[in-house]
LUMGULUM-178325 format. One line per 3 residues: number of its first residue (from 1); for each residue x, y, z of C-alpha. Coordinates in steps of 0.05 Angstrom, whole numbers, always signed. Each point is the difference from the previous one (the first is absolute). Example, Ala and Ser with C-alpha at 12.3 -4.5 7.8 and 13.67 -1.06 7.14 Angstrom:
1) +246,-90,+156  +27,+69,-13
// end
This chain:
1) -2224,+22,+122  -69,+26,-9  -32,+35,+64
4) -61,-33,+28  -53,+26,+51  -37,-52,+38
7) -65,+29,+29  -56,-24,+47  +42,-49,+37
10) -2,-28,+66  +75,+0,+18  +27,-51,+52
13) +65,+20,+26  +40,+0,+67  -61,-21,+41
16) -51,+48,-27  -56,-3,-52  -22,+65,-34
19) -27,+25,-61  +53,+33,-46  +23,+16,-67
22) +73,-23,-21  +40,+35,-55  +55,-38,-31
25) +57,+39,-36  +66,-31,-30  -12,-66,+33
28) -10,+29,+73  -54,+23,+42  -3,+73,-8
31) -60,+13,+44  -50,-33,+44  -64,+44,+23
34) -72,+5,+1  -12,+43,-62  +53,-5,-55
37) -48,-2,-59  +23,+69,-23  +73,-25,-9
40) +20,-10,-70  +14,-73,-20  +2,-40,-69
43) -48,-50,+29  -56,-4,+55  -15,-64,+30
46) -62,-2,+38  +6,-49,+62  -76,+3,+11
49) +10,-6,+74  +42,-60,-3  +58,-16,+42
52) +68,+25,-22  +59,-33,+36  +73,-3,-4
55) +23,-55,-46  +14,-68,+36  +77,-11,+6
58) +12,-75,-2  +63,-18,+35  +3,-71,-20
61) -16,-29,-70  +33,-52,-46  -7,+23,-71
64) +44,-63,-24  +43,+39,-50  +55,-19,-18
67) -3,-77,-11  -71,-19,+16  -37,+47,-51
70) -45,-56,-22  -43,+14,+60  +10,+73,+12
73) +41,+59,-16  +13,+72,+18  -45,+26,-54
76) -60,-44,+8  +1,+3,+75  +9,+70,+6
79) -63,+13,-47  -39,-46,+52  +29,+40,+56
82) -25,+68,-23  -67,-30,-18  -4,-19,+73
85) +19,+67,+28  +73,-14,+12  +44,+57,-24
88) +68,-29,+26  +29,-65,+11  +63,-30,+34
91) +22,-65,-36  +34,-61,+30  +65,-31,-23
94) -19,-71,-10  +1,-4,-74  +46,-35,-49
97) +59,+20,+11  -15,+25,+69  +12,+73,+14
100) +63,-7,+46  +47,+53,-25  +1,+72,-24
103) +2,-14,-73  -62,-41,+1  -37,+51,+44
106) +20,+52,-55  -25,-43,-56  -66,-4,+31
109) -10,+71,+15  +19,+12,-75  -51,-50,-24
112) -55,+31,+44  +14,+69,-27  -16,-26,-66
115) -65,-37,+14  -29,+13,+69  -68,+36,+4
118) +11,+9,+78  +59,+28,+38  +50,-49,+21
121) +55,-22,+46  +36,-68,+10  +32,-39,+57
124) +71,-23,+0  -7,-76,+21  +45,-32,+54
127) +33,-67,-7  +55,-39,+39  +50,+31,-52
130) -11,+73,-10  +13,+36,+67  +49,+46,-37
133) -54,+22,-48  -46,+18,+54  +54,+37,+39
136) +15,+40,-59  -73,+18,-20  -11,+76,-5
139) -60,+26,+35  -54,+16,-48  +23,-53,-52
142) -49,-51,+28  -62,+0,+44  +32,-49,+45
145) +37,-65,+8  -46,-61,-6  +19,-58,+44
148) -33,-66,-9  +2,-33,+70  -37,-59,-23
151) -11,-45,-62  +16,+33,-64  +28,-24,-65
154) +68,+1,-26  +48,+39,+40  -45,+47,+30
157) -7,-38,+68  +46,+31,+54  +8,-53,+53
160) +73,+12,+21  -4,+30,+71  +67,+39,-12
163) -29,+32,-61  -66,+18,+30  +38,+32,+57
166) +43,+41,-49  -62,+24,-42  -35,+26,+64
169) +64,+31,+25  +23,+32,-67  -57,+13,-46
172) -3,+75,-21  -72,-4,-11  -69,-30,+23
175) +1,-75,+5  -61,-34,-22  -10,-72,+24
178) -42,-63,-22  -5,-33,+63  -13,-78,+3
181) +47,-52,+30  +23,-51,-56  +16,-61,+48
184) -69,+5,+30  -32,+2,-72  +42,-59,-23
187) -18,-40,+62  -74,+11,-14  +4,-15,-70
190) +33,-67,+14  -55,-15,+48  -56,+17,-46
193) +36,-34,-62  +7,-66,+45  -78,+5,+12
196) -24,+22,-67  +55,-15,-49  -7,+55,-57
199) -75,+8,+13  +9,+51,+59  -64,+36,+7
202) +6,+74,-12  -34,+15,+64  +65,-28,+35
205) +39,+61,-29  -5,+41,+65  +21,-61,+41
208) +61,-12,-40  +16,+76,-7  -18,+4,+71
211) -13,+49,+55  +65,-29,+35  +44,+9,-59
214) -23,+73,-8  +7,+18,+74  +71,-31,+5
217) +24,+37,-60  -30,+70,+18  +20,-6,+71
220) +75,-10,-31  -10,+58,-43  -22,+48,+58
223) +55,-25,+43  +55,+19,-51  -32,+67,-16
226) -1,+18,+76  +71,-27,+9  +28,+47,-57
229) -52,+54,+1  -14,-15,-71  -59,+26,-38
232) -44,-62,-10  -63,-4,-38  -36,-72,+4
235) -39,-15,-58  -69,-37,-5  -16,-17,+72
238) -51,-58,+5  -7,-24,+71  -30,+30,+65
241) +55,-25,+38  +54,+41,-35  -38,+63,+17
244) +32,+3,+71  +68,+16,-34  -26,+66,-24
247) -16,+65,+33  -66,+39,-15  +8,+74,-21
250) +17,+46,-59  +51,-32,-47  +42,+65,+1
253) +60,-11,+44  -11,-77,+5  +66,-38,-7
256) -42,-65,-12  -62,+1,-40  -44,-50,-31
259) -49,-14,-57  -61,-40,-15  -23,-18,-71
262) -71,+7,-29  -12,-75,-12  +21,-15,+71
265) -55,+49,+24  -54,-26,-48  +8,-76,-3
268) +8,-55,+51  +8,-72,+1  -74,-11,-15
271) +14,+28,-69  +45,-59,-16  -58,-45,-16
274) -23,+46,-55  +61,+31,-23  +54,-52,+11
277) +68,+13,-34  -25,+69,-22  +10,+27,+69
280) +65,-42,+15  +54,+51,+22  +57,+9,+44
283) -10,+15,+60  -65,-40,-2  -69,+28,+9
286) -17,-26,+66  -61,-2,+52  -59,+47,+3
289) +24,+18,+70  +67,+22,-30  -33,+41,-54
292) -45,+34,+53  +59,+15,+46  +38,+32,-62
295) -56,+44,-15  -4,+24,+73  +72,+13,+2
298) -6,+39,-64  -52,+44,+35  +42,+7,+63
301) +65,+22,-41  +37,-60,+21  +3,-20,-75
304) +29,+60,-35  -6,-16,-73  -51,-36,-47
307) +32,-29,-64  -15,-54,-53  +60,-50,-8
310) -28,-5,-71  +31,-64,-28  -34,-27,-61
313) +5,-68,-29  -36,-29,-62  -64,-41,+10
316) +34,-63,-28  +57,+8,+52  -52,+3,+55
319) -33,-61,-26  +39,-54,+33  +11,-36,+65
322) +16,+33,+66  +76,-6,-10  -4,+19,-75
325) -44,+61,+7  +42,+65,+6  -16,+49,+59
328) -25,+69,-19  -60,+38,-19  -11,+61,-51
331) -28,+58,+43  +16,+72,-21  -62,+13,-41
334) -46,-21,+58  +34,+19,+61  -24,+69,+15
337) -71,-19,-23  +1,-61,+45  +19,+44,+62
340) -66,+34,-7  -35,-66,+14  +31,+16,+74
343) -26,+72,-1  -70,-19,-16  +3,-54,+56
346) +17,+49,+46  +72,-30,+16  +44,+56,-28
349) -16,+74,-20  +19,+27,-65  +49,+49,+39
352) +33,-64,+26  +5,-30,-72  +31,+62,-26
355) +51,+1,+55  +18,-73,-6  +7,+4,-76
358) +29,+66,-12  +22,+43,+63  +32,-52,+44
361) +37,-33,-63  +30,+69,-17  +23,+11,+73
364) +24,-72,+7  +45,+6,-62  +17,+72,+8
367) -30,+9,-67  +9,+69,-27  -62,+47,-21
370) -47,-56,-6  -56,-36,+40  -38,+61,+17
373) -50,+52,-31  +46,+60,+15  +15,+59,-40
376) +68,-6,-37  -4,-78,+5  -1,-42,-65
379) -74,-11,-21  -7,-72,+11  -79,-5,+13
382) -56,-51,-7  -71,+16,-9  -46,-54,+32
385) -72,-14,+2  -12,-34,+65  -78,+0,-12
388) -2,-53,-56  +34,-65,+20  +17,-47,-62
391) +9,-72,-11  +69,-20,-30  -8,-37,-62
394) +56,-32,-44  -13,+43,-60  +19,+61,+40
397) +71,-23,+21  +58,+33,-24  +56,-46,+29
400) +42,-37,-52  -20,-66,+38  -75,+13,-18
403) -35,-14,+64  -12,+29,+70  -13,-34,+68
406) -59,+44,+8  -40,-22,-58  -73,-14,+21
409) +13,+46,+62  -28,+67,+14  +50,+56,+5
412) -20,+63,+40  +18,+56,-44  +12,+19,-76
415) +61,+35,-21  -25,+57,-50  +69,+33,-13
418) +74,-4,+21  +50,+58,-12  +72,-14,-1
421) +46,+61,+7  -60,+41,-22  -13,-41,-64
424) -68,-40,-3  +28,-69,-4  -67,-35,+7
427) -72,+21,-13  -65,-34,-4  +26,-67,-19
430) +59,+25,-45  +76,+0,+11  +35,+59,-34
433) +62,-37,-27  +36,+65,-13  +8,+15,+72
436) +64,-18,+34  +17,-3,+76  +62,+29,+31
439) +54,-31,+45  -16,+14,+73  +50,+38,+44
442) +16,-18,+71  +33,+33,+55  +41,-36,+57
445) -39,-53,+42  +60,-27,+40
// end
């Protein structure tokens, strides 16, 4: 790997902002200091005083491969990710066929090694029928076990109380949960279908995928985790009421952690009038009061991690009735820039953004040698211009689905360059398709 010297950067790392140069050699950070310009390097990159951050580590994406590659795949979405300053991702198991055993997990890792521009890891999915595969999972083979404790497709819904108890008792790795109560959702669907038929307004989505459905399921997950002292990570929290289930404080040492997603921090129920099915997702974008409570919880360290839940669908799939339009948004290219909207509004600091998108993710998953700008760590870095907000336009979109929910909205920052393992994977609007990510390494979380 060529050596690279980044000069004149404003480094943001571990709660500090300071002017420094960063030397990258053999894919790793060799030195961080105030004056390294005399060090030999094959390339010098002048940061021009811009922010240099550890790359975002996205702990929840759906890249749709295998089986759903008409709308996304590991190559296309990892390209969009590095363009958005995401250097590592953890991908979900609800593809076709779902990732429910060691063989399918290995196949996804092999495919990512061939095509992914970012570093990668994969969840093993849970079902009502694969507890033996979960019990035998070696630590490090997967970033965690994903449990859909709410509506899902195919065999991915775990609704057998005996199986749920066994997963929380016996999983050797972190358990990541999607928390919505299916019976509550089905009852709400029936009520709205009776009233509107197939023409349910999209604004009803947060009332169907309701606060009560979320709270009932997340409460059960927390109770199971406490009963078995399991390592639980609750994904994409959406309501103010659920926040009482979680404790504020640093994520290191927590047995129960929680995540918020960028779209739940940016959009609220008022945006359905403009965006409609384009912001239909599960769990649903809810009230402005919920969004404000989530932002406050990020600031007070009650919410530990910010991720995307990137889940693309084609526009023609979204162009249907309420019950026809699938749930999910493409987000990885716009996630980190969108968070600077909150920085400029005074709701979050740059240091907090870095902690929630990099440091805390590495600590939460016991990710090895990533997530910090430290000498000896892999050089996963992103250079950000926070002084020039940009408007997202469709011609800039790199997702295979071809659209972004942020079109027509101002993003708070521009990604200038992204380094993955010391290689420049993205710079000034261009992805280097020769760059390949590496498989992420994890220590024990149980």
